[in-house]
C-alpha positions in Angstrom: 0.0 0.0 0.0 1.2 3.5 -0.8 2.4 5.6 2.1 0.1 8.5 3.0 -3.1 9.6 4.8 -6.2 7.4 4.4 -9.6 8.5 5.6 -11.7 6.0 7.5 -14.9 7.2 5.8 -18.2 7.6 7.7 -21.3 6.1 6.2 -24.1 8.7 5.8 -27.6 7.6 6.7 -31.0 9.0 5.6 -33.2 10.7 8.2 -34.8 7.4 9.1 -31.4 5.8 9.7 -32.7 2.8 7.8 -31.2 3.6 4.4 -27.8 4.9 3.2 -27.9 8.5 1.9 -26.4 7.7 -1.5 -26.2 11.4 -2.6 -24.5 12.2 0.7 -22.0 9.4 0.2 -21.1 10.6 -3.3 -20.5 14.1 -1.9 -18.3 12.8 0.9 -16.2 10.7 -1.5 -15.9 13.7 -3.9 -14.8 16.0 -1.1 -12.1 13.6 -0.1 -10.8 13.0 -3.7 -10.8 16.7 -4.4 -8.6 17.3 -1.4 -6.0 14.7 -2.6 -6.5 12.0 0.1 -4.2 9.1 -0.5 -6.9 6.5 0.0 -10.4 5.9 1.3 -11.3 3.1 3.7 -15.0 2.5 3.5 -17.3 0.3 5.6 -14.9 0.0 8.5 -15.5 0.8 12.2 -15.9 4.5 11.4 -18.3 3.5 8.7 -20.5 1.7 11.2 -19.9 -1.7 9.6 -21.4 -3.7 12.5 -24.8 -2.2 11.7 -24.7 -2.5 7.9 -26.3 -5.3 6.0 -23.8 -6.9 3.6 -25.9 -5.6 0.7 -25.2 -2.1 2.1 -21.5 -2.8 2.4 -21.5 -3.6 -1.3 -23.6 -0.5 -2.1 -21.0 1.7 -0.4 -18.1 0.0 -2.1 -19.8 0.2 -5.5 -20.1 4.0 -5.1 -16.5 4.2 -3.8 -15.0 2.4 -6.8 -17.1 4.1 -9.4 -16.3 7.6 -8.1 -12.7 7.2 -6.8 -10.9 4.3 -8.4 -7.8 5.5 -10.2 -8.0 8.8 -8.3 -7.3 7.5 -4.9 -6.8 4.0 -3.4 -10.0 2.2 -2.5 -10.0 0.0 0.6 -12.9 -2.1 1.9 -13.5 -3.2 5.5 -14.3 -6.9 5.1 -13.4 -8.2 8.5 -15.7 -10.3 10.6 -15.6 -12.7 13.6 -16.7 -15.4 11.1 -14.1 -16.4 8.6 -16.6 -17.6 5.9 -18.4 -14.3 6.2 -15.1 -12.4 5.8 -14.2 -14.5 2.7 -17.6 -13.8 1.1 -17.2 -10.0 1.9 -13.7 -10.0 0.5 -14.9 -11.8 -2.6 -17.6 -9.2 -3.2 -15.2 -6.4 -2.6 -12.6 -7.8 -4.9 -15.2 -8.2 -7.7 -16.2 -4.6 -7.3 -12.6 -3.6 -7.9 -11.2 -2.4 -4.6 -7.4 -2.1 -4.2 -7.2 -3.7 -0.7 -9.2 -5.0 2.2 -8.9 -4.3 5.9 -9.4 -7.3 8.1 -10.0 -6.5 11.8 -9.1 -9.2 14.3 -12.1 -11.4 15.0 -14.1 -9.7 17.8 -16.0 -11.2 20.7 -15.2 -14.8 20.1 -11.5 -13.6 20.5 -9.4 -16.4 19.0 -5.7 -16.7 19.9 -3.1 -15.0 17.7 -2.2 -18.4 16.3 -5.9 -19.0 15.3 -6.2 -15.5 13.8 -3.2 -16.4 11.6 -4.2 -19.9 10.6 -8.0 -19.8 10.6 -8.7 -16.3 9.4 -5.9 -14.3 7.7 -4.1 -17.1 5.9 -7.2 -18.5 4.2 -8.3 -15.1 3.0 -4.8 -14.0 1.8 -4.4 -17.3 -0.1 -7.9 -17.0 -1.7 -7.4 -13.5 -2.9 -3.7 -13.0 -4.0 -4.7 -10.2 -6.4 -5.5 -7.7 -3.7 -3.6 -6.3 -0.7 -4.7 -7.7 2.7 -4.3 -5.3 5.6 -4.6 -6.9 9.1 -6.1 -4.5 11.6 -5.1 -4.8 15.2 -7.3 -3.0 17.7 -7.5 -5.0 21.0 -9.6 -2.3 22.8 -12.4 -3.1 20.3 -11.9 -6.8 19.7 -10.7 -8.4 22.9 -7.9 -10.2 21.0 -4.7 -9.3 19.3 -2.6 -10.6 16.3 0.9 -10.8 17.6 4.0 -9.5 15.7 5.4 -13.0 15.5 2.3 -14.3 13.7 2.2 -11.3 11.5 5.8 -11.9 10.5 5.0 -15.5 9.5 2.1 -14.2 7.4 4.3 -11.6 5.7 6.8 -14.3 4.7 4.0 -16.6 3.4 1.9 -14.1 1.5 3.2 -11.3 -0.8 -0.2 -9.5 -0.4 0.3 -9.0 3.3 2.7 -6.1 3.4 0.9 -3.6 5.5 -0.8 -3.5 9.0 -3.1 -1.0 10.7 -1.9 -0.8 14.3 -4.3 0.7 16.8 -2.8 -1.0 19.9 -1.4 2.2 21.3 1.7 0.2 22.2 4.9 1.5 20.7 6.8 -1.6 21.8 4.4 -3.7 19.8 5.0 -1.6 16.7 8.8 -1.7 17.1 8.5 -5.5 17.4 6.5 -5.6 14.1 9.2 -3.6 12.4 12.0 -5.8 13.8 10.4 -9.0 12.7 8.7 -8.0 9.4 11.6 -5.9 8.0 12.0 -2.4 6.6 9.8 -3.0 3.5 6.8 -3.8 5.7 4.4 -0.8 6.2 2.7 0.2 9.5 -0.2 2.5 9.3 -1.3 4.2 12.4 -4.9 3.4 13.5 -4.9 6.2 16.0 -4.8 9.9 14.9 -3.3 10.9 18.2 -0.3 8.5 17.7 0.3 9.3 14.0 3.0 11.8 14.7 5.0 9.8 17.2 4.8 6.7 15.0 6.3 8.5 12.0 9.1 10.3 13.8 10.3 7.2 15.7 13.0 5.7 13.4 12.4 2.2 14.9 8.8 2.3 13.7 8.9 4.7 10.7 5.2 4.5 10.1 4.0 4.9 6.5 1.0 7.0 7.4 -2.4 6.9 9.1 -5.9 5.7 8.6 -7.5 8.8 10.0 -10.9 9.7 11.5 -10.4 13.5 11.7 -9.5 13.5 8.0 -13.2 13.2 7.3 -13.2 16.9 8.1 -9.7 18.1 7.3 -8.3 15.7 4.6 -6.2 18.4 2.9 -4.4 19.3 6.1 -3.9 15.7 7.3 -2.3 15.0 3.9 -0.1 18.1 4.3 1.0 17.0 7.8 2.0 13.6 6.4 3.9 15.3 3.6 5.8 17.6 5.9 6.7 14.8 8.2 8.0 12.8 5.1 10.2 15.6 3.9 11.4 16.7 7.4 9.8 20.2 7.4 10.0 20.5 11.1 8.6 24.1 11.3 5.7 23.2 9.0 5.0 20.0 11.1 4.9 21.9 14.4 2.5 24.6 13.0 0.1 22.0 11.5 0.3 19.6 14.4 -0.5 22.4 16.9 -3.5 23.5 14.9 -4.9 20.0 14.3 -4.3 18.7 17.8 -7.7 19.7 19.3 -9.5 17.8 16.5 -7.8 14.6 17.6 -10.0 14.7 20.8 -13.1 14.1 18.6 -12.3 10.4 18.3 -13.7 9.7 21.8 -15.5 12.2 24.1 -15.9 11.4 27.7 -18.3 13.3 30.1 -19.7 12.9 33.5 -23.5 12.7 33.6 -26.0 12.8 36.3 -28.6 10.0 36.8 -31.2 9.5 39.7 -28.7 7.0 41.1 -25.6 9.1 41.0 -23.0 10.3 38.5 -21.8 8.1 35.7 -19.1 8.3 33.0 -20.5 8.5 29.5 -18.0 7.7 26.7 -19.1 8.7 23.2 -16.8 6.6 20.9 -16.0 6.8 17.3 -17.8 7.5 15.0 -20.4 9.3 17.1 -18.3 12.5 18.0 -16.9 13.0 14.5 -20.2 12.3 12.8 -21.9 14.8 15.2 -19.2 17.4 14.4 -19.7 16.8 10.6 -23.5 17.2 11.0 -23.0 20.3 13.0 -20.8 21.8 10.2 -23.5 20.9 7.6 -21.8 17.9 6.0 -24.3 15.2 4.8 -23.8 12.5 7.3 -27.1 12.0 9.2 -27.2 10.4 12.6 -25.5 7.2 13.6 -27.4 3.9 13.4 -28.7 2.2 16.6 -27.4 1.1 19.0 -25.3 4.3 18.6 -27.5 7.3 19.0 -26.7 10.9 20.0 -24.4 12.7 22.4 -25.4 14.3 25.6 -25.7 18.1 25.9 -22.3 18.0 27.7 -20.8 15.9 25.0 -22.0 18.2 22.3 -20.6 21.2 24.2 -17.2 19.5 24.1 -17.5 19.1 20.3 -18.6 22.7 20.0 -15.7 23.9 22.1 -13.2 22.0 19.9 -14.7 23.2 16.7 -14.8 26.9 17.9 -11.2 26.7 19.1 -9.9 25.3 15.8 -12.0 27.8 13.8 -10.7 30.7 15.9 -7.0 29.7 15.6 -7.0 28.2 12.1 -10.1 29.1 10.1 -8.3 28.0 6.9 -8.8 24.4 8.0 -12.5 24.7 7.3 -12.2 26.6 4.0 -12.3 23.4 1.9 -15.6 22.4 3.6 -17.1 25.9 2.9 -16.0 25.8 -0.7 -17.1 22.2 -1.5 -20.4 22.1 0.4 -21.3 25.8 0.1 -21.8 26.4 3.9 -20.7 29.0 6.4 -18.8 27.3 9.1 -18.8 30.2 11.5 -22.6 30.3 11.4 -22.8 26.6 11.8 -20.6 26.7 14.9 -22.3 29.6 16.7 -26.0 29.5 15.7 -27.9 27.2 18.2 -30.4 26.2 15.5 -27.8 24.0 14.0 -27.5 22.0 17.2 -31.1 20.8 17.1 -31.4 17.0 17.0 -27.7 16.3 17.6 -28.0 15.6 21.4 -30.5 13.9 23.8 -32.7 16.8 24.8 -34.8 14.9 27.3 -33.9 14.1 30.9 -31.3 11.3 30.9 -33.2 9.6 33.8 -35.4 7.9 31.2 
């Protein structure tokens, strides 16, 4: 896979949340391509893949390939906790013409690393030698973890396993991957907040990032990658400082009051980024159940982040204004645009 910045694309839903907003999807893809994103990863975690029917997976991928193939790399999330299901999804994605597939470690049933290698990744890599296979390691979501040792065996066995998406948050794990898989093996950051550290560490030398925040600022995430690549330290510092608040949109944590005491509420990806995109006027709709809305406090965090970035770096939002024809300042400060984006009723029921 080519080094660079890939966007983990959100899936836009219609108002009823029962159907994909096809026009919105086309606009989101067009916005990314126009802003020179390296690649698009559709129907992954950020794309709410657990709630999509397989027919909807293919619908999204069909749009992606028709609109973006040849202009940016097209990657499909086809992972599952059922190998036969992942094989069928990969077959469908391959027929549609994607460049690569992203295979998350099997969640919930949580096989061992040995089983992940032998019973999941190896059969898929062998069945589809024509496309790149990208293992995705994210133990906080899956409850299991492909180990560097098993990944190294896979990379030796299959020429189409040359990249991994690492969202372990463990720099030692990443260094071990590099040590065992060699300098030609690519590591993509699965965590926006660790992207910088993974690229500047010579013992990891990450090849880029699969980003959530690039749904909003693709041009500037690509620029950050490019400046890191060419060693433009002043440019990196300036961009990194400006973009840093947006990285907090991946997970928003608030303390909420219930009749039985205070509780911690964690709004996890893609709820915060999708809420922010809707606030800005981008065509995303709400998340699909069981994801729902943010609390008032959660929305206030999102608003605070957006206003801070707009105040310090309004140019970050210029591409959105130009492409979607919206006024970002108005969207951030007029309360009317917050309607429907948070639970307006008492949280006790």
